C-alpha positions as CSV (number, residue, x, y, z in Angstrom):
1,M,69.5,90.5,-202.6
2,G,68.5,94.0,-203.5
3,N,65.5,95.5,-205.7
4,Y,64.5,94.1,-208.6
5,I,66.3,96.7,-211.3
6,P,66.5,95.0,-214.9
7,G,69.6,96.6,-217.2
8,T,68.9,98.5,-219.9
9,K,69.5,97.6,-223.7
10,Q,72.1,100.0,-223.5
11,E,73.8,98.4,-220.3
12,Q,73.2,94.6,-221.6
13,K,75.4,96.3,-224.9
14,E,78.3,97.5,-222.7
15,M,78.4,94.3,-220.5
16,L,78.5,92.0,-223.5
17,A,81.3,94.1,-225.2
18,E,83.1,93.7,-222.3
19,I,83.5,90.3,-222.1
20,G,84.1,90.0,-225.9
21,F,80.7,89.7,-227.5
22,G,78.7,91.8,-229.6
23,S,75.2,90.2,-229.0
24,M,72.9,87.8,-227.5
25,E,73.5,85.6,-230.0
26,E,77.1,85.5,-229.9
27,L,77.0,84.6,-226.2
28,F,74.9,81.4,-226.5
29,G,76.7,80.6,-229.9
30,H,78.0,77.4,-228.5
31,I,74.9,76.3,-227.5
32,P,73.4,73.4,-230.4
33,D,71.1,75.0,-232.2
34,E,68.5,71.9,-232.3
35,V,68.4,72.4,-228.3
36,K,67.4,76.0,-227.9
37,V,63.7,77.2,-227.8
38,K,62.4,79.0,-231.1
39,G,59.6,81.2,-231.4
40,G,59.4,81.9,-227.9
41,L,57.6,80.0,-224.8
42,K,54.1,79.1,-225.1
43,I,53.4,80.9,-221.8
44,P,50.5,83.5,-221.5
45,E,52.1,87.4,-222.1
46,G,53.1,88.9,-218.6
47,M,51.1,90.5,-216.7
48,S,52.0,94.4,-214.7
49,E,52.3,94.0,-210.9
50,L,48.8,95.8,-210.8
51,E,47.2,93.4,-212.7
52,V,49.4,90.3,-210.8
53,R,48.2,91.7,-207.2
54,K,44.6,91.9,-208.1
55,K,45.2,88.3,-209.9
56,V,46.8,87.1,-206.5
57,T,44.3,88.8,-204.3
58,Q,41.4,87.3,-206.4
59,M,42.9,83.9,-205.8
60,A,43.5,84.3,-201.8
61,E,40.1,85.6,-201.4
62,K,39.0,81.4,-201.8
63,N,41.0,81.1,-198.5
64,K,38.7,81.1,-195.1
65,V,40.4,82.9,-192.7
66,F,39.1,82.4,-189.2
67,P,39.2,85.5,-186.9
68,V,38.8,82.9,-183.5
69,I,40.7,79.6,-183.7
70,F,40.7,76.9,-181.0
71,R,42.5,74.0,-183.0
72,G,46.2,73.0,-182.3
73,A,47.2,69.5,-183.3
74,G,50.6,70.7,-184.2
75,A,50.4,73.8,-185.7
76,Y,49.6,77.1,-183.2
77,R,48.3,80.3,-183.6
78,H,50.2,82.6,-181.4
79,F,50.9,86.4,-181.2
80,I,53.7,87.6,-183.1
81,P,55.1,91.0,-182.4
82,S,55.6,93.3,-185.6
83,V,59.5,93.5,-185.1
84,V,59.5,89.8,-186.0
85,K,58.0,90.6,-190.3
86,S,60.3,94.1,-189.9
87,V,63.7,92.3,-189.1
88,I,63.0,89.2,-191.7
89,S,61.7,91.6,-194.4
90,K,64.9,93.3,-194.3
91,E,66.9,92.8,-197.5
92,N,69.9,92.4,-196.1
93,L,68.4,89.2,-194.1
94,L,65.9,88.2,-196.4
95,T,67.1,84.9,-197.7
96,A,65.8,81.6,-196.8
97,Y,69.4,79.4,-197.3
98,T,72.6,78.9,-195.3
99,P,75.7,80.8,-196.6
100,Y,78.3,78.9,-198.9
101,Q,80.4,81.8,-199.1
102,A,80.6,81.8,-195.1
103,E,83.6,84.4,-194.4
104,I,81.3,87.4,-196.4
105,S,78.2,86.5,-194.9
106,Q,78.3,87.5,-191.4
107,G,75.4,88.6,-190.6
108,I,73.2,85.6,-191.4
109,L,75.9,83.4,-189.7
110,Q,75.1,85.3,-186.6
111,S,71.7,84.9,-186.9
112,I,71.6,81.4,-186.9
113,F,74.6,81.6,-184.4
114,E,72.3,83.4,-182.0
115,Y,69.1,81.0,-182.6
116,Q,71.0,77.9,-181.9
117,T,72.2,79.7,-178.8
118,M,68.4,80.5,-177.8
119,I,67.4,77.1,-178.4
120,C,70.3,75.8,-176.1
121,E,68.9,78.0,-174.0
122,L,65.2,76.9,-173.9
123,T,65.9,73.2,-173.9
124,G,68.5,72.9,-171.8
125,M,71.1,71.1,-174.2
126,D,74.7,71.9,-175.0
127,T,74.4,72.1,-178.8
128,S,71.9,73.1,-181.4
129,N,72.0,72.8,-185.0
130,A,71.2,75.6,-187.7
131,S,67.6,73.8,-187.8
132,V,66.2,71.6,-190.1
133,Y,62.7,71.2,-192.2
134,D,60.5,70.9,-189.6
135,G,59.0,69.1,-186.5
136,A,58.3,66.1,-188.0
137,T,61.9,65.7,-189.8
138,A,63.6,67.0,-186.5
139,A,62.4,64.1,-185.0
140,A,62.9,61.3,-187.7
141,E,66.8,62.8,-187.7
142,G,67.0,62.7,-184.0
143,I,66.3,59.0,-184.0
144,A,68.4,58.7,-186.9
145,M,71.3,60.2,-185.1
146,C,71.2,57.3,-182.4
147,R,71.6,54.7,-184.4
148,E,74.8,52.6,-183.6
149,R,75.9,49.1,-185.0
150,K,74.7,46.9,-182.4
151,R,71.4,49.0,-181.5
152,K,69.0,49.3,-184.7
153,K,65.8,49.3,-182.3
154,A,63.7,52.5,-182.3
155,L,60.8,52.7,-179.5
156,I,58.5,55.3,-180.4
157,S,55.1,56.1,-178.1
158,E,51.6,56.1,-179.7
159,T,50.5,59.0,-178.1
160,T,52.7,60.9,-180.8
161,D,51.4,63.3,-183.2
162,P,50.4,61.2,-186.2
163,K,52.1,63.4,-188.9
164,V,55.6,62.7,-187.2
165,L,55.4,59.2,-186.9
166,E,54.2,58.7,-190.1
167,T,57.8,60.8,-191.1
168,V,59.5,58.7,-188.9
169,K,58.2,55.5,-190.0
170,T,59.5,56.4,-193.5
171,Y,63.0,57.8,-192.3
172,C,63.0,54.2,-190.6
173,F,62.5,51.9,-193.5
174,G,64.9,54.0,-195.7
175,N,67.4,53.5,-193.0
176,G,66.5,50.0,-192.0
177,M,65.7,50.8,-188.3
178,D,63.4,48.6,-186.4
179,L,60.6,51.1,-185.5
180,V,58.4,49.4,-182.4
181,M,55.5,51.3,-181.2
182,I,55.1,52.0,-177.6
183,P,51.2,51.2,-176.5
184,S,49.3,54.0,-175.0
185,K,47.2,54.0,-171.6
186,D,44.6,56.5,-170.7
187,G,46.1,59.1,-173.1
188,L,49.7,58.2,-171.9
189,T,52.5,56.1,-173.2
190,D,52.2,52.9,-171.2
191,V,55.5,52.7,-169.0
192,D,54.9,49.2,-168.0
193,A,54.9,48.2,-171.7
194,L,57.7,50.3,-172.5
195,R,59.7,48.1,-170.1
196,E,59.1,45.3,-171.5
197,L,60.0,46.6,-174.9
198,I,63.4,47.8,-174.4
199,D,66.5,46.0,-174.8
200,D,69.8,45.6,-175.6
201,T,69.4,46.3,-179.0
202,T,67.3,49.7,-178.4
203,A,68.7,52.4,-180.2
204,C,67.0,55.4,-178.5
205,V,63.0,56.0,-177.4
206,Y,60.7,58.8,-178.4
207,I,58.4,60.5,-177.0
208,Q,56.4,63.7,-177.3
209,H,55.8,66.0,-174.3
210,P,53.0,67.3,-174.0
211,N,52.3,64.6,-175.8
212,Y,49.6,64.7,-179.5
213,Y,46.3,64.9,-176.5
214,G,48.0,67.6,-175.1
215,S,49.2,65.7,-171.8
216,L,52.3,66.0,-169.7
217,E,53.8,62.2,-169.6
218,D,55.8,61.0,-167.1
219,A,58.8,62.3,-168.8
220,Q,61.3,61.4,-165.8
221,A,60.3,57.9,-165.1
222,I,60.5,57.0,-168.6
223,G,64.1,58.7,-168.9
224,E,64.9,56.9,-166.3
225,I,64.1,53.6,-168.0
226,V,65.9,54.3,-171.3
227,H,69.3,54.7,-169.3
228,E,69.0,52.0,-167.5
229,A,68.9,50.0,-170.9
230,G,71.8,52.3,-172.3
231,A,69.8,53.6,-175.0
232,K,69.3,57.3,-176.1
233,Y,66.5,59.2,-174.9
234,I,64.4,61.6,-177.4
235,M,62.1,64.1,-176.5
236,G,59.7,66.4,-178.8
237,V,58.2,69.5,-177.5
238,N,56.6,72.4,-177.6
239,P,58.7,75.2,-177.1
240,I,56.0,77.6,-175.8
241,S,55.6,74.9,-172.8
242,L,59.1,75.3,-172.0
243,G,58.2,78.4,-170.5
244,I,56.9,76.9,-167.7
245,I,57.4,73.2,-167.2
246,K,61.3,71.5,-167.2
247,T,63.4,71.6,-169.7
248,P,64.2,68.0,-171.9
249,K,68.1,68.3,-170.1
250,E,66.3,68.1,-166.3
251,Y,64.3,65.6,-167.6
252,G,67.3,63.4,-168.6
253,A,67.0,63.6,-172.8
254,D,69.9,63.3,-175.1
255,V,68.2,64.7,-177.6
256,A,65.5,67.4,-177.9
257,V,63.4,68.0,-181.1
258,G,60.4,70.1,-182.0
259,E,58.2,72.6,-184.5
260,G,59.5,75.6,-184.1
261,Q,56.3,77.5,-185.7
262,P,55.1,78.5,-182.7
263,L,58.1,80.5,-182.0
264,G,57.0,83.5,-184.4
265,L,55.6,82.2,-187.2
266,P,52.0,82.4,-188.8
267,L,50.1,79.1,-189.5
268,A,50.2,80.2,-193.0
269,F,48.3,77.5,-194.2
270,G,51.1,74.8,-193.6
271,G,54.3,75.9,-194.1
272,P,57.2,77.2,-194.1
273,Y,57.9,75.8,-190.6
274,V,61.1,75.3,-189.1
275,G,62.7,71.8,-187.0
276,F,64.9,72.8,-184.7
277,M,67.6,69.8,-182.7
278,A,69.1,70.1,-179.6
279,C,71.7,67.9,-178.1
280,V,74.1,66.5,-174.9
281,S,77.6,67.5,-176.0
282,A,78.3,63.8,-176.3
283,M,76.5,63.9,-179.5
284,T,77.1,66.7,-180.9
285,R,79.0,65.4,-183.8
286,K,76.2,63.4,-184.5
287,L,73.8,66.2,-185.1
288,P,72.5,66.5,-189.0
289,G,73.1,69.8,-190.9
290,R,74.9,72.8,-190.1
291,I,76.5,74.3,-186.7
292,V,77.3,77.9,-186.4
293,G,80.0,78.8,-184.2
294,Q,82.1,82.3,-182.9
295,T,85.6,82.8,-183.4
296,T,87.5,85.6,-183.5
297,D,89.7,86.4,-186.9
298,H,93.3,87.7,-187.0
299,N,92.8,90.9,-185.7
300,G,91.2,89.9,-182.7
301,K,87.6,90.8,-184.0
302,V,84.8,88.5,-183.3
303,G,83.5,86.0,-186.5
304,Y,81.3,83.3,-187.1
305,V,82.2,80.5,-188.9
306,L,80.2,77.0,-189.8
307,T,82.0,75.4,-187.6
308,L,80.7,71.8,-188.2
309,Q,78.9,69.7,-191.1
310,A,79.2,66.1,-191.7
311,R,81.5,65.2,-195.1
312,E,79.6,62.1,-195.4
313,Q,76.5,64.3,-196.9
314,H,78.8,65.5,-200.1
315,I,81.7,63.2,-200.9
316,R,80.8,59.8,-198.9
317,R,76.8,60.0,-199.5
318,E,76.5,55.6,-198.6
319,K,78.1,56.1,-195.3
320,A,75.7,59.6,-194.2
321,S,73.6,59.2,-191.3
322,S,71.6,62.1,-192.7
323,N,71.2,64.1,-195.9
324,I,70.5,67.2,-194.1
325,C,72.8,70.0,-196.2
326,S,70.8,72.7,-195.4
327,N,68.4,74.7,-192.8
328,Q,65.4,76.9,-192.8
329,A,67.9,80.2,-192.4
330,L,64.7,82.8,-192.6
331,C,62.3,80.7,-190.5
332,A,65.2,80.3,-188.0
333,L,65.9,83.9,-187.7
334,A,62.1,84.6,-187.0
335,V,62.4,82.3,-184.0
336,G,65.2,84.3,-182.6
337,V,63.9,87.6,-183.3
338,Y,60.9,86.3,-181.6
339,L,62.7,84.8,-178.9
340,A,64.6,88.1,-178.0
341,S,61.9,90.7,-178.2
342,V,59.7,88.6,-175.9
343,G,62.6,87.4,-173.3
344,G,62.3,84.7,-170.9
345,E,59.5,86.5,-168.8
346,G,57.5,87.1,-171.9
347,L,57.6,83.3,-172.8
348,K,56.5,82.4,-169.5
349,N,53.6,85.0,-169.4
350,V,52.5,83.1,-173.2
351,A,53.0,79.5,-171.5
352,T,50.4,80.3,-168.6
353,Q,48.5,82.3,-170.8
354,C,47.9,79.3,-173.0
355,T,47.8,76.8,-170.1
356,S,45.3,78.8,-168.0
357,K,43.2,79.6,-171.0
358,A,42.7,76.0,-172.1
359,H,42.0,74.6,-168.5
360,Y,39.3,77.5,-168.0
361,M,37.9,75.9,-171.3
362,A,38.2,72.8,-170.0
363,K,35.9,73.5,-166.8
364,E,33.3,75.3,-168.8
365,L,33.0,72.6,-171.4
366,E,32.2,70.1,-168.6
367,K,29.8,72.2,-167.6
368,T,27.5,71.4,-170.8
369,G,27.9,67.5,-170.5
370,Y,31.6,67.4,-172.1
371,Q,33.5,64.6,-170.5
372,I,37.5,65.6,-170.6
373,E,39.4,62.6,-171.2
374,N,42.9,63.8,-170.3
375,K,43.8,61.9,-167.0
376,G,46.6,63.8,-165.7
377,E,48.0,67.2,-166.5
378,Y,47.6,69.1,-169.7
379,F,49.5,71.8,-170.9
380,H,46.9,73.6,-174.0
381,E,45.5,71.0,-175.6
382,F,42.5,68.4,-174.4
383,V,40.5,65.7,-175.4
384,T,36.5,66.3,-174.8
385,V,34.4,63.5,-175.1
386,S,30.3,63.7,-176.0
387,D,27.3,61.8,-177.7
388,V,26.9,64.7,-179.9
389,P,28.6,64.3,-183.2
390,S,32.0,66.2,-183.5
391,E,30.8,67.6,-186.9
392,K,27.8,68.7,-185.7
393,V,29.4,71.3,-183.2
394,L,32.3,72.2,-185.1
395,N,29.9,73.1,-187.9
396,A,27.6,75.2,-185.4
397,L,31.3,76.8,-184.7
398,E,32.3,77.5,-188.1
399,Q,29.0,79.1,-189.4
400,E,29.9,81.9,-186.2
401,G,33.4,82.2,-187.7
402,I,35.1,79.8,-185.2
403,L,37.1,77.5,-186.4
404,G,36.9,74.4,-183.4
405,G,39.4,71.4,-181.9
406,Y,40.3,69.2,-184.7
407,P,37.9,66.1,-184.6
408,L,39.5,62.5,-183.6
409,D,36.7,60.6,-184.1
410,E,33.0,60.9,-184.4
411,H,32.8,61.9,-180.7
412,R,36.2,62.9,-179.8
413,I,37.6,66.6,-180.0
414,L,41.1,67.7,-179.7
415,W,40.9,71.4,-178.2
416,C,44.0,74.0,-178.1
417,C,43.6,77.3,-176.4
418,T,46.6,80.3,-176.8
419,E,47.2,83.4,-175.8
420,M,44.6,84.8,-178.7
421,N,41.7,83.1,-177.1
422,S,40.2,85.4,-174.7
423,K,37.6,84.7,-172.0
424,E,34.7,86.4,-174.4
425,D,36.3,83.9,-177.2
426,I,35.8,81.1,-175.0
427,D,32.4,81.8,-173.5
428,R,31.0,82.4,-176.9
429,A,32.4,79.0,-178.4
430,V,30.9,77.5,-175.1
431,A,27.6,79.2,-175.3
432,I,27.0,77.6,-179.2
433,I,28.4,74.1,-178.3
434,K,26.0,74.5,-175.4
435,E,23.4,75.3,-177.7
436,V,24.0,72.6,-180.3
């Protein structure tokens, strides 16, 4: 993708002459006259670059950007090294799409291959695809890939992110899978209820770990129950948390999915984001989308190719288990650059700061009279309960330039801390809440 350099009138004439035409009208002469637009399009005249910049800046000023954020609930504000934007802005990498002419797109293919490798290292899984649209899509696709002829029931925990849950419901409605909710108990998946619900028609069980309320599930025990019933185990994970907690593979998961936004992508008012999917080797051929592989050419040089892609997605669509034909190449590149720049120790440091700051804030809020609802261990999100209306607290914080936690109801708030929250930020927020 090069800079936009329009052709001059003379160049246009030369190009037309080269292909045997004398004018633009002659070039498009085969198009019926009645379908041609006459008199130009009824749209405003174009603006100069300076005018466009001013106009867009005015529009952007309507957005409120908070310098301090204590809200997560599926989208998180993390520090993004400057190298991430520098690399993904390069013209030879700036594309949001998977190349169709793979042989001449080695750079893009290598970036996807490196991304896949890092996702496998992060999750402990054997295979990763080239990414999907977002974390909710990844969860829904993960459930769909577990469907079998005699197993069409999926169990999903109530402690799952509501946005993910809605997407999964839509997918299951469309592909005829029976979706059953696993009740929650004290903010965690009810393991006893899972034992009663699972049977030989269950294709898979999905849990989120950490769950929507920030708590760490009893993932090991849940995995054992799932496999005893012959079903597949899917874990939705926060990739940053994997810097300090066990990988999905260590918990016995067959499929690991999640939202890659925390790995080098800004909040960006909701997108674009990127969903990651990885699985054990036995399920590789069921992964939706594309998988890039490394090989050697006839001269023995390293090359990259589109290794696997379900043909049914294109030529026998009624038999396809997924309609994912693309991937989030640019966002996946950002994830790869982020992980390469921070490294294993850096990711561990980020995760440690997230959880330590969240626990510090929770203890400080308890001193003001707030109750912490999380009964067990939690990562970097937690729920508080107070007699003070949530709206009143959050409005007071907003007046001081602080975006508070996410209101779950009138008296419950879901808080989040990342490495971006300093001790001073936390202390200031707690002081404001104490005044309220």
